[in-house]
C-alpha angles and dihedrals in degrees: 000000000000118000113256131208134191109251135198121196119194119186140172120204141157109289110260135159090230098051097090095044089051091052090048090051091053089055095042092055088061095040090243121151114195118224090211133027121172127173132183129182124203136150094359095308133099124213116202128189115194122182127188122192097219133357130169116235095255094052092045092051092047093050091046091051092049092049090052088059094058112124112249095018113159102172139005125185125182122200123190121208129186115255110244114233119223113247 
């Protein structure tokens, strides 16, 4: 079984009514449900924070690559976090 890590994606893109559905579609194609999704719109730009509890490296890289192809993207940052094991 591939090792998984918690991942947070933060992106800034041109504000668009179709940005959030496009992000949701990227996740849905991989059967990924985020545990956090926050979006803010100001001054013509939208900032989105998307957190996933555990993704394998291949899925994370695929999602990151798809996010980088979003029209109007200005910035994308990916943060990896260790997955906490239950005691």
